[in-house]
C-alpha positions, 0 to 999 in steps of 0.5 A: 298736600292739603290736610283733610278737615278734622272730623269731630264726633261732637259735630255729627248729627244723624238725619231723621226722616219725618214719617207721616202718621196722618193716614195710618190707623191707630192700634186701638182702631184696628180692633174696631169692626167694619161698618155694615155700609163698608161691607157692601150688599149681603149675599146668600151663603153657599149651600152646595145643593148639587153636591148634597143631592148627589151625595144623598142619591149615592147613599140611597143607592149604596144602602138599597143595593146593600139591602138587596144584595143581603136579601138576595143572598139570604133568601134567594141564593144570590139569584139576582147577583148571578144575573147581574154578573151575567149581564155585566160579562155579556155586555163587556164581551159584546162591546169587546167584539163589536169594537175589536173584532176586525182585521186590525183591532183597536184595543188588542194585538189580534182577534186571537187576543179578543177570543182569549180574554172573552173565553176567560170572562165566560169561563169565570162567570160560569164557574162563579155562578155554578148551578145551571150555569155549569150545565150550560158550560158543559153543553158549550164544552161538548160543542166547543170544537166549533168555537175558536181554539181559545174557547176550546182550551178554556172549556176543556176542564168543564167536566170536572166535578162540582162542589157538593152541598153540606149535609144540612142543605141535603137534609133540608131538601128532604124535609121540604119534599117529604112533608117535614119528614127527616131522612131517617123517617123517609128512608128507614135509616139510622145514623146511630148504628141501629142494626135494625135500620138502614144506613146512609152516607152523609158525604156525596159519592158524586156531585154535579152541577144540579144534584149530588148522589148519596149511597144508602142501604135500606133495612131490607138490604137493597142498596140505593143511589139517592140523587138530591137536587142542590137546594139553591137550584129551585130559586136560581133556575128561573133567574138563570134561564131568564138571563140566558134568554136576555143575553141570547136576544141581545146577541141575536140582534147585535151580531145578526145571528139566528140564535134566539129562535132556539132558546125557548126549546133549549130552556124548556129542555134544561127546565125539565132536567131539574124535574126528577119526576120527569127523569124517573119517567124517562128512565122507566120508559127507556127500560120498557123500550130496551126490554121489548127490543130483542137486539138490546134486551140482554146487552143494555140495563137501565137502573130501577127507580123507586118512585115511593122514595122519589119526588120532584127534587129527589130521585132514588134508584138502585145502586150501580156497581161497574166500570166507567166508560173512560176506564179502558184498562178496567174494561179490557184487562184480564178477568180473574173473578171466576169462571161463569161469574159476572161482575157485581150487580150484573143483569140486575142481580142483587148486590151481595151482602158485606163479606170478606170480599166486600168489607164494610167500613163503619165510620162514625161520621157516616161518610164511608159506609159503602162496601168495597166491591173491587176485589176482582181487580186484584191487590194491585189493580192488575185485573179488569173485566176482560171485555172487548172494546169493540163489543162495548162500543157496538152496543153503545152505537146500537142503543143510541141508534135505536133511540133515534130511528126506532123509538124517537126517544133520545138520551141527549147526555151520553158522556162517559160519566153516564155509562157503566160497563159490567161483565155478564156471567157468559163473558159478554158486556153489559152497558148501564145507562144512567142520568135520564134527565135530558131527553129529546122526543122525535115526532113520528114524521121527524123520526121518519124523515131523519131515517130517510136523511141518514140513509140518503147520506150513505147512498148519495141519494141526493134528491132525497137528501135535498127534499128532506133538508129543504123541508127542514128549512136548510138551504145548504144540504152539503154543509149540513150533511157534512156536519151530521156525518162529521166528515166531508160529504162527497155526494150532492153538487159538491158545493162544500168540497168545491168551496175548499178546493177552490181556495188558493193558498193565499186564501187559505191563510185568511186572517182570523176575522175573515174566517169567523165571518165565514163561520157566521155565514155557514150558520145562516145557511143551516138556519136559513128558515128558523121556523122550519128548522127542527129544534130537536137537531140541537140535542140529537147533534149533541148526542152524535158528537158525544158518541163519536167522541166515545168511539174515538176515545176508545181507539175507534173499535167500530164503524160508527157511521155504518152501524148508524146507517144500518139502523136508519135503513132498518127502521124504515122497514120496521116503522109501525106508522107506515102501511105494510106495502111501504114497509115491504118496499123499504125492507127490500131496499134495506137488503140492497142497502146492506150491500152498499154498506160494504164500501163503508167497511172497506174504508173502515178496515183500511183505516184499521190496517193503517192504525195497526201498521202505526200509520194512522189512528183509526177511522174516527181520527181520519174523519176528524182530520178531514173535518178539520181540513174542511172546517178550517176553510169554513171559518172553524178550528177543530183542534179539541179533543171532546173529552180532554180533561 
């Protein structure tokens, strides 16, 4: 085997590759700046002009909006912010309905979801804005039975008390309306316990959307209710009504519904409701009318108004002690207040001075000074006025029927909070009506036509019925008659009944979208001629709906429709605008009409018998059940108790 050559360390020579440095700059040359020629032609520096322009615009908008918001909140009681909030919610809701109100909504599971979230938005904006918006919300709540069920549930609590203003705001309103005078100077009161002066509570006894009520006792012993408008209302009302008009105008155009023609009349009524001089005049006028009507004189009481202590934003009237209409137990439980004795203040008698029964609670903060006059209820609230609900409700229907058919002066807000019940010494009831801010005045011709209309409803006088409603610009007499009576009208051409009976079971199960389209068609039929349609019917219908709700809440103790029809017929015989010959003819027809009313009594007592046997709830509930059935096929869900909550 050959031997490998010997490896000698001294013979190894490393091979070194030659690296050229000919083209590489030296270290020194690396610090030499480039020549201008090597940089190419010069270019302008980037100024970001568009970014800077929009940044300035955003900054201007932010600071301007902040300044407007601060000024609006400080000097205008957030009136502009409330309007902006309203427009935002109105636009979002309108877009939601325009996009999603269809059989298969794009951005919702069903039309019910659209109704629900729209109701939530509307409820939130009404409560956030407060003031006149709450008044509008209460008006919606009274008519919520014709709205989708999602709206009905949301508005069922709209009658809760509104928060009251602080005393400093109350004092400021008094000073502004009485030439800088303090409450002590205007009402002759003292907050320091001066026995020669009157007293006043700084905490309101009741607070509503527009005003709050404080109790006071004048130095002569008279107890008064001081209704003081909330300070922010004067600044907000113009903006609020303007926003209401804008939204109504937009919805009229967008949804093709004849709504805007009603807006001027509604806003005029709401504006008058903030004028307490107008309310004082309404109260005095109604007091005179009641005093001049023998059938109501000793059954109805209107509180006295003290004009020398009143202004445009402050109304002072006598303090009323009584039981609210919603307190059924307080009305009906046995009376233990003494034989031939009435409840405190009945018949306008002066309230007794503080005694063992009426303990005066002196409080340093002037928040609880009013005497307690509930001694007649007993130690455990086991007693009441010992009155008949039938008598109470009869008086109520008589009063509001006389307003419509006899006087043409209609109180448009007769909810249970505005009605007190007292016991007279003879054991009968006395109804006290307060809050006279919202009234409707009927012209003699319209009042006469409305009386003819109601009498025609009761006697199925279809030629008269059609003649009257056509004069009002209504194309569907049957539908309007049913809406007025709040039960299906069985006379006429039967178009309303046929519309219901002609539906198959499959048609009765229409989708919510189709039902609401039917409702919109029904509204158009009632408002077919917007110029002829009497705007007064808006608030007259509200009055009748509330009275029906009162009767229903008390268990339907009276035949409301019969009593209303009776007053309509009787007023035609007593109308001073008619010649004597026509009045005598109407009186003869009134006697015949009373015989016709017997049929209504048969229906009423049949309902009472079913109620007594536990097979029904009463005539008003039967009527509402019929209306629910009819309305469901007309596109409306009636499943809301008007006074729930």
